[in-house]
C-alpha positions in Angstrom: 69.6 94.4 4.6 72.8 93.4 2.1 74.8 91.8 5.4 71.5 90.4 6.5 70.8 88.5 3.2 74.5 87.5 3.3 74.1 85.8 6.7 71.0 84.0 5.3 73.4 82.0 2.7 74.7 79.6 4.5 71.4 79.0 6.9 69.3 78.4 3.2 72.3 75.7 2.3 71.3 74.0 5.4 68.0 74.3 5.3 68.1 72.4 2.1 69.5 69.3 4.2 65.8 67.9 4.5 65.5 68.2 0.6 68.7 66.1 0.0 67.0 63.2 1.9 65.0 62.7 -1.0 64.4 58.7 -0.5 62.2 59.3 2.6 60.4 62.0 0.7 57.3 59.5 -0.5 56.8 59.4 -4.1 53.7 58.2 -6.2 53.2 54.9 -5.2 55.8 54.4 -2.6 53.3 53.2 0.1 52.2 50.2 -1.9 54.6 47.2 -0.4 56.8 45.1 -2.4 56.2 41.0 -1.6 57.7 39.5 1.7 61.2 38.6 1.1 61.9 41.3 -1.9 65.2 43.7 -1.8 64.6 46.6 -3.7 67.5 48.8 -4.5 66.6 52.2 -5.8 69.4 55.3 -7.3 68.3 58.6 -7.3 70.1 61.4 -9.1 68.8 65.0 -8.6 70.0 68.6 -9.9 68.7 71.5 -7.5 69.4 75.0 -8.2 68.2 78.2 -6.0 69.1 81.6 -6.9 66.5 83.7 -4.7 66.4 83.6 -0.7 63.4 84.5 1.0 62.7 86.3 4.7 59.4 86.6 5.9 58.0 86.4 2.6 60.3 89.1 1.2 63.1 88.5 -1.4 66.4 88.9 0.5 68.7 88.0 -2.1 68.4 87.4 -5.8 71.8 85.9 -6.9 72.7 83.1 -4.4 73.9 80.5 -7.2 73.6 77.4 -5.2 74.0 74.5 -7.5 73.5 70.9 -5.7 74.2 67.3 -7.8 72.2 64.7 -5.4 72.6 61.2 -5.2 70.9 58.8 -3.0 71.3 55.2 -2.8 68.4 53.4 -0.7 68.2 49.8 -0.2 64.7 48.5 0.9 64.1 44.8 2.1 60.9 43.3 2.8 59.2 41.2 5.4 56.1 40.1 7.6 55.5 41.3 10.8 52.5 39.7 12.7 50.7 38.8 9.4 51.3 42.4 8.0 53.8 43.8 5.5 57.2 45.8 7.0 60.5 46.8 5.6 63.7 47.8 6.9 65.8 50.6 4.7 69.2 51.9 4.7 69.6 55.4 2.9 73.1 57.0 2.1 73.0 60.4 0.5 76.2 61.8 -1.2 76.8 64.6 -3.6 78.7 68.0 -4.5 77.1 71.9 -4.1 78.4 74.9 -5.2 77.0 78.6 -3.8 78.0 80.8 -6.4 78.9 84.1 -4.6 82.0 83.1 -3.0 82.5 79.8 -5.6 82.5 77.7 -2.3 82.5 73.8 -3.5 81.9 70.7 -1.2 81.5 67.4 -2.2 80.9 63.7 -0.1 78.9 61.1 1.5 75.8 62.6 3.6 74.8 61.6 7.3 73.8 57.9 7.0 69.3 57.1 7.4 67.8 54.0 8.6 64.1 53.3 8.3 61.4 51.1 8.4 57.9 51.1 7.5 55.2 48.9 8.7 51.4 48.7 6.9 48.1 48.5 9.0 46.3 48.0 5.9 47.6 46.4 2.6 44.8 45.3 0.1 45.5 44.4 -3.2 42.1 43.8 -4.6 40.8 47.3 -3.4 44.2 48.7 -4.1 44.2 50.7 -0.7 47.3 50.8 1.6 47.9 52.3 4.6 51.4 52.5 5.9 53.4 53.7 9.0 57.3 54.9 8.8 60.1 55.9 10.8 63.7 57.2 9.5 66.3 58.5 11.8 69.4 60.4 10.4 72.9 60.0 12.0 75.4 63.0 12.1 78.2 60.9 10.1 78.5 62.3 6.7 81.3 64.5 5.2 81.5 68.3 5.8 79.2 68.5 8.4 80.7 71.1 10.4 81.1 73.3 6.9 77.7 73.8 5.9 77.5 70.7 3.7 73.8 70.2 2.4 74.1 66.3 2.8 75.2 66.6 6.2 74.1 68.2 9.7 75.9 67.9 12.9 72.4 67.1 14.2 70.2 64.0 14.8 66.7 63.9 13.1 63.9 61.9 13.1 61.0 61.7 10.3 57.9 60.2 11.3 55.5 59.5 8.2 52.1 57.9 7.6 50.8 57.4 3.9 47.5 56.2 2.7 46.9 55.2 -0.9 43.2 55.1 -2.4 41.8 55.0 -5.7 39.1 57.0 -7.0 38.5 55.8 -10.4 39.6 53.1 -12.6 42.6 55.0 -13.9 42.8 57.3 -10.9 44.1 57.1 -7.4 45.3 59.3 -5.1 48.0 59.4 -2.1 47.8 61.1 1.1 50.7 61.8 3.1 52.0 63.4 6.2 55.4 63.8 7.5 57.0 65.5 10.6 60.8 66.0 11.5 62.2 66.3 14.8 65.9 67.6 15.5 68.2 67.5 18.0 70.6 70.9 18.6 73.3 71.4 15.9 76.5 70.5 17.8 78.5 72.8 15.7 76.5 76.1 15.1 74.4 75.6 18.4 71.3 76.1 16.3 68.3 74.6 17.5 65.5 73.9 14.8 61.4 73.6 15.5 59.9 70.5 14.3 59.4 70.7 10.4 55.9 69.3 9.4 54.8 68.7 5.7 52.0 67.3 3.9 51.3 65.5 0.6 49.2 65.0 -2.2 50.0 62.7 -4.9 47.2 62.7 -7.8 48.0 59.6 -10.5 46.6 58.9 -14.0 47.3 55.4 -14.9 47.9 55.6 -18.5 48.1 51.8 -18.4 49.5 49.2 -15.6 53.0 50.1 -16.2 52.9 53.6 -16.7 51.6 56.9 -14.4 51.2 60.4 -14.5 51.0 61.9 -11.4 50.7 65.9 -9.9 52.2 66.5 -6.4 51.6 69.5 -4.2 53.4 69.7 -0.9 52.9 72.0 1.6 56.1 72.6 4.4 55.3 74.4 7.7 57.7 75.3 10.6 61.5 74.5 11.2 62.2 78.0 12.6 65.8 78.3 13.8 67.0 80.0 16.9 70.8 80.5 18.4 70.3 81.2 22.1 66.7 82.2 21.8 67.1 84.6 18.9 65.7 83.8 15.7 67.9 83.1 13.0 65.8 81.7 10.5 61.7 82.1 10.2 59.2 79.3 9.8 58.3 78.0 6.7 55.2 78.2 4.9 56.2 77.1 1.2 54.6 75.6 -1.2 55.9 72.6 -4.0 54.4 71.3 -7.2 55.7 68.5 -9.0 55.3 66.3 -11.8 56.2 62.6 -12.1 56.4 60.0 -15.1 56.8 56.4 -13.8 57.4 53.1 -15.7 57.2 49.6 -14.7 59.9 48.3 -17.5 59.5 44.9 -16.3 58.3 43.4 -12.7 61.5 44.1 -11.5 62.5 47.1 -13.1 61.0 51.0 -12.9 62.1 53.9 -14.5 60.7 57.0 -12.9 61.3 61.3 -14.0 60.4 64.0 -11.9 60.7 68.2 -12.5 59.9 70.2 -9.3 59.5 73.9 -8.0 58.7 75.7 -5.1 56.0 78.3 -6.1 55.7 79.9 -2.3 59.0 80.5 0.2 58.7 82.3 3.3 61.7 81.6 4.5 65.0 80.4 2.6 65.9 79.6 -0.6 63.4 78.9 -3.4 64.6 75.8 -5.1 63.8 74.0 -8.6 64.5 70.6 -9.0 64.8 67.9 -11.7 65.2 64.0 -10.7 65.6 60.5 -11.9 65.0 57.0 -10.1 66.2 53.7 -11.1 64.3 51.1 -8.8 65.1 47.4 -9.2 63.8 44.4 -7.4 65.9 41.2 -6.2 
């Protein structure tokens, strides 16, 4: 069992590649478009740690000692297409990782991500928005053959939708769906089934400038196989997150988050803190 647990360590690190794409995981209010012509630059800083690795719902390792320091630069330009809001995005993750067991350290720039969003509904009067997005991750990052969390030697296509609606004068709800499709990893030859995630952000608006939000995220799938044999089972994981968001000026927004995996079936159980600064030009 111990040998099997050690074999799971690099897979657990690679599985965190999805979480390193912090910018493509929708935050509360992300599906409210900026005005046409605006360019938004956001910088994310996140610290993740994980000690426990699970296999089929049972703890396989309890002292992983994984620590990730993640940065993400995200640039979004908004315009109109057919009279509806749209944007194009460039996302660049970077960071460093440390695995405690053998003190392995890696750092560098991750895979470049290109994205776009199109809103079929965006009504400021009713505060209702519906958008559809796609993100393509390119195998362009550093150490992608060495198990670096921000890089994999494969393409990934992330498809999303997001719907925002008010529930009460100070309460709003974001409902979001996400699926990610993968090619085979050219280095490890490991194949990954699609990942499906569902989000619900429940926000309480303390004022027009400040919100608090509770997020529940559920993940399914992403089973990994090598030559037809399973090397990592499917996810059936639950994550909770708290968000504080404040609009300092019309152009500047600050965000702080804490998140924790409360249920993990396969892979590492992660705790994270994250800050985001966004500026509109």
